[in-house]
C-alpha positions in Angstrom: 105.1 47.3 141.7 107.0 50.3 143.2 109.3 49.8 146.2 110.2 52.5 148.7 113.8 53.5 148.9 113.9 52.6 152.6 112.0 49.8 154.1 110.7 50.0 157.7 110.7 46.2 157.9 113.5 44.7 160.0 115.8 42.3 158.3 115.1 38.6 158.9 117.3 36.6 161.2 119.0 34.8 158.3 119.7 38.1 156.5 120.9 39.7 159.7 123.4 36.9 160.3 124.7 36.8 156.7 125.3 40.6 156.6 126.6 41.1 160.1 129.6 43.6 159.9 131.3 42.4 163.1 131.4 38.8 161.8 132.7 39.9 158.4 135.5 41.9 160.1 136.4 38.9 162.3 136.6 36.6 159.4 138.6 39.1 157.3 141.3 39.7 159.9 141.1 36.3 161.7 142.3 37.3 165.2 140.2 34.6 167.0 139.2 31.0 166.9 142.7 29.7 166.1 142.8 25.9 166.4 146.0 24.5 167.7 147.3 21.4 165.9 149.4 20.1 168.9 150.4 21.2 172.4 152.9 20.2 175.1 152.8 22.5 178.1 153.4 26.1 177.0 154.5 24.9 173.5 151.8 24.8 170.8 151.7 24.3 167.0 149.6 26.5 164.8 149.5 26.3 161.0 152.6 24.1 161.1 154.6 26.6 163.3 155.8 26.0 166.8 154.8 28.8 169.1 155.0 29.9 172.7 151.5 30.0 174.4 151.2 33.3 176.2 147.4 33.5 176.5 146.5 30.4 178.5 144.8 30.4 181.9 146.8 27.3 182.9 148.4 29.5 185.6 150.2 26.6 187.4 151.0 24.6 184.3 149.2 21.5 185.6 147.4 20.5 182.5 150.2 18.1 181.5 151.2 17.1 185.1 151.5 13.3 185.2 149.4 13.0 188.3 146.6 15.0 186.7 146.7 13.0 183.5 146.8 9.7 185.4 143.8 10.7 187.6 141.8 11.6 184.5 142.7 8.3 182.8 141.8 6.3 185.9 138.4 7.9 186.2 137.7 7.3 182.5 138.4 3.6 182.8 136.4 3.3 186.1 133.4 5.5 185.3 133.2 5.8 181.6 133.0 9.1 179.7 129.9 10.7 181.2 127.3 10.5 183.9 124.7 11.3 181.2 122.4 13.3 183.3 121.8 16.2 185.6 122.9 16.1 189.3 119.3 16.4 190.5 118.2 13.2 188.8 120.6 10.5 187.6 123.9 12.4 187.2 125.3 12.5 190.7 128.3 10.3 191.5 130.6 9.7 194.5 133.5 11.5 192.7 131.4 14.7 192.5 130.8 14.6 196.3 134.5 14.0 196.9 135.6 17.0 194.9 133.0 19.2 196.4 134.1 18.3 199.9 137.7 18.9 199.1 137.0 22.3 197.5 134.8 23.4 200.4 137.5 22.5 202.9 140.2 24.2 200.9 138.2 27.4 200.5 137.1 27.5 204.1 133.4 27.1 203.4 130.8 24.5 204.6 129.7 23.3 201.2 130.3 23.5 197.5 128.5 22.5 194.3 130.4 21.9 191.0 129.0 22.5 187.5 130.1 21.4 184.0 131.3 25.0 183.1 132.8 27.9 185.1 130.4 30.2 183.2 127.5 28.2 184.6 128.9 28.4 188.2 129.4 32.1 188.2 126.1 32.8 186.5 124.3 30.5 189.0 126.2 32.2 191.9 124.2 35.3 191.2 121.0 34.1 189.5 120.1 31.5 192.1 120.2 33.9 195.0 118.9 37.3 193.7 115.4 37.8 192.6 112.9 40.4 191.4 112.7 43.2 194.0 116.3 42.8 195.1 119.1 45.3 194.1 122.4 44.1 192.8 125.4 46.4 193.2 127.9 45.4 190.4 131.4 46.5 189.6 131.0 47.8 186.0 134.0 45.6 184.8 132.6 42.2 186.0 132.7 39.3 183.6 129.9 38.5 181.1 128.9 35.4 183.1 128.0 37.6 186.1 126.1 40.0 183.9 124.1 37.1 182.5 123.4 36.0 186.1 122.2 39.4 187.0 119.9 39.6 183.9 118.4 36.2 184.6 117.8 37.0 188.2 115.4 39.9 187.2 116.8 41.9 190.1 117.4 45.7 189.6 121.1 46.4 189.0 123.1 49.5 190.0 126.7 49.7 188.7 129.6 51.3 190.6 132.9 52.4 189.3 135.5 49.7 188.8 137.2 48.7 192.1 136.0 51.8 193.8 134.6 51.3 197.3 133.8 55.0 197.7 131.5 54.9 194.7 130.0 51.6 196.0 129.2 53.3 199.3 127.6 56.3 197.5 125.4 54.1 195.3 124.4 51.9 198.3 123.5 54.9 200.4 121.2 56.2 197.7 119.1 53.0 197.8 116.0 52.2 199.9 117.5 50.8 203.2 115.1 47.9 203.6 115.6 46.4 200.1 117.6 43.2 199.9 121.0 43.9 198.3 123.8 41.8 196.6 127.3 43.1 195.9 129.0 41.3 192.9 132.8 41.6 192.3 135.7 39.6 190.9 138.7 38.6 192.9 141.1 39.2 190.0 139.8 41.2 187.0 141.3 39.1 184.2 141.3 41.8 181.5 143.1 44.3 183.8 144.9 42.1 186.2 143.6 44.1 189.1 143.0 42.5 192.5 139.7 43.6 194.0 139.9 46.0 196.9 138.1 43.5 199.0 138.7 44.8 202.6 137.0 48.1 201.7 134.3 46.6 199.5 133.5 43.9 202.1 133.2 46.7 204.8 130.7 48.6 202.6 128.7 45.5 202.0 128.6 44.8 205.7 127.5 48.4 206.4 124.5 48.0 204.1 123.7 44.4 204.9 124.5 43.3 201.4 124.9 39.7 200.3 128.3 39.3 198.7 129.3 37.2 195.6 133.0 36.9 194.7 133.9 35.4 191.3 137.4 34.1 192.0 138.0 32.4 188.7 141.4 34.1 188.2 142.3 34.4 191.9 141.8 30.8 192.8 145.1 28.9 192.7 147.0 32.2 192.3 146.4 34.2 195.5 146.1 33.2 199.2 147.7 30.4 201.2 148.5 27.5 198.8 146.3 29.3 196.2 143.1 29.4 198.3 142.1 32.6 196.5 141.4 36.3 197.0 139.2 36.0 200.1 141.9 34.0 201.9 144.6 36.5 200.6 142.9 39.2 202.6 141.7 37.0 205.5 138.1 37.7 204.7 136.7 34.3 203.8 134.0 34.4 206.5 132.8 37.8 205.2 132.0 36.5 201.7 128.7 34.7 201.2 129.4 33.0 197.9 132.8 32.3 196.3 132.4 31.0 192.7 135.0 30.2 190.1 136.4 27.9 187.5 138.2 24.6 187.4 139.6 25.3 183.9 142.4 27.6 185.0 144.7 26.7 188.0 143.0 23.3 188.3 143.8 22.4 184.7 140.3 20.9 184.0 136.9 22.2 183.0 133.9 23.1 185.0 133.2 25.4 187.9 132.2 25.7 191.5 130.0 27.6 193.9 131.0 27.6 197.6 129.3 28.9 200.7 127.4 27.9 203.8 125.5 24.6 203.7 122.2 26.5 203.7 123.2 28.6 200.7 124.4 25.6 198.7 121.3 23.6 199.4 119.2 26.6 198.4 121.1 26.7 195.1 120.4 23.0 194.6 116.7 23.7 195.1 116.2 26.9 193.2 119.0 27.3 190.8 117.6 26.1 187.5 121.0 26.4 185.8 122.1 23.8 188.4 119.0 21.7 188.3 118.9 21.3 184.5 122.5 21.1 183.4 124.5 17.9 182.9 127.0 16.9 185.6 130.8 17.2 185.2 132.4 14.3 183.5 134.4 11.7 185.5 137.7 12.5 183.8 137.5 16.3 184.3 136.3 15.9 188.0 139.3 13.6 188.7 141.7 16.0 187.0 140.5 18.9 189.1 140.7 16.8 192.3 144.3 15.7 191.5 145.3 19.3 190.7 143.8 20.5 194.0 146.0 17.9 195.8 149.0 19.2 193.9 148.3 22.8 195.1 148.7 21.6 198.7 151.6 19.2 198.2 153.8 20.8 195.6 154.3 24.6 196.4 157.0 25.0 193.7 154.3 25.6 191.0 152.9 28.6 192.7 156.3 29.9 193.6 157.4 29.5 189.9 154.3 31.3 188.7 155.1 34.4 190.8 158.7 34.3 189.9 157.8 34.2 186.2 155.2 37.0 186.7 157.7 39.3 188.4 160.3 38.8 185.6 157.8 39.2 182.9 156.2 42.4 184.2 159.6 43.9 184.9 160.6 43.2 181.3 157.4 44.8 179.9 158.0 47.9 182.0 161.6 48.1 180.9 160.2 48.4 177.3 157.9 51.2 178.4 154.7 49.1 177.7 151.5 50.0 179.6 150.4 47.0 181.7 147.4 48.8 183.3 148.9 48.5 186.8 148.4 44.7 186.8 149.1 42.9 190.1 148.7 39.4 188.9 149.8 36.8 186.2 147.0 38.1 184.0 148.9 40.9 182.2 147.3 43.3 179.7 149.4 45.3 177.3 147.4 48.4 176.6 147.9 49.9 173.1 145.1 52.4 173.1 143.6 51.8 169.6 142.3 48.9 167.5 145.0 49.6 164.9 147.9 49.5 167.3 146.6 46.4 169.1 146.2 44.6 165.8 149.7 45.5 164.6 151.2 44.4 168.0 149.2 41.1 167.8 150.4 40.5 164.2 154.1 41.2 165.2 154.0 38.8 168.1 152.4 36.1 166.1 155.0 36.6 163.4 157.7 36.0 166.1 156.1 32.8 167.3 154.3 34.1 170.4 150.6 33.3 170.6 148.5 36.0 172.4 144.9 37.3 172.3 143.7 40.7 171.3 140.9 42.5 173.2 139.3 45.6 171.7 136.4 47.9 172.3 133.6 47.1 173.3 135.2 44.2 175.2 137.4 46.8 176.9 136.7 50.5 177.6 137.4 53.0 174.8 141.1 53.8 174.6 142.1 50.6 176.4 142.4 48.3 173.3 144.9 45.8 174.4 146.8 42.5 174.1 145.8 40.1 176.9 148.6 37.9 178.0 148.9 35.4 180.8 152.0 34.0 182.5 152.3 30.3 183.6 154.5 28.4 185.9 155.2 26.3 182.9 157.1 29.1 181.0 160.8 28.4 180.9 163.7 30.9 181.2 164.5 30.3 177.5 160.8 31.0 176.6 160.8 34.2 178.6 163.9 35.4 176.8 162.3 34.7 173.4 159.1 36.5 174.6 161.2 39.6 175.6 162.8 39.7 172.1 159.3 39.4 170.5 157.9 42.2 172.7 160.7 44.5 171.7 160.1 43.7 168.0 156.3 44.2 168.4 156.8 47.6 170.1 158.9 48.8 167.1 156.4 47.5 164.6 153.3 49.0 166.3 
């Protein structure tokens, strides 16, 4: 039988997975999925080598705080390992309600709902409230979880230029005035380290009667009074409809939250299928987040140390002439501009015992291939000195 040179039949799913070029490149160069063998604070062990962790979102360094560990241990002994169900049915517990009340009060909102993953919370913060026929105005650099929420909502989406309220206004003005609108932004854009221009963006949203969703995963615990987040930082909490975020960063746990008015949160609990059908947060992780939230309000030295370390670190990078993309936060990118330079820089830092993460196109815009670093309150002066030496070495090597 003769076979054509080119077949019009698409490859099967198994063949597609086995021949995927991106997966083959990832496995060849191995920049991701490194499994730590041990950890204590900002010290980790990888492949038998002790390294400084410079890519963690544990901004306040609370994941090894004795009070957080003890709270998690106590909850585990009292409640077991899991609630084994969704909140709507058998999975709600008193400890969920306690954390939700604490978070709502801290954020300045009437109510809150927690999920087992921050990704779920931020996705739900969009998908539960927007629907077909609505228009979502989205900053083009928002996180994947928000894009998934937009897609699942089936609403129409209009992008606006990153952190650009003038472009937001131009896009909003071009839309039918009577159509329900939602504006979706992040408080801190973790890849760039930029703080959202919330005063101007909130003003545009109000001008066009747009519902507002703020993903504050990287602003919560970092900005605002005692770490209340980006909306509090600008004094605009009352102007934001939904604040969503993660418990796995400054609160040293896992899970996420959605906070807003009581009516909005009850609507989410009725209509948000990602809330209705997902298992509830475990006892230990709920207790860890609650303890960390208490520490935010009683031990201000962690937030103070975070910003002291951030200022020292960014000044050091600038003294080396490295491009930090005008970051304003402890999320600090080092822009190298090409995949090749980013990979060489990553390799050099790993060689010097500094663990970091590489982000390349299409995860970042073309020409913005970078090393994504993050400072913690847990970094010591001695570690920062070692990081400075490693950065100087990596710059020469790349």
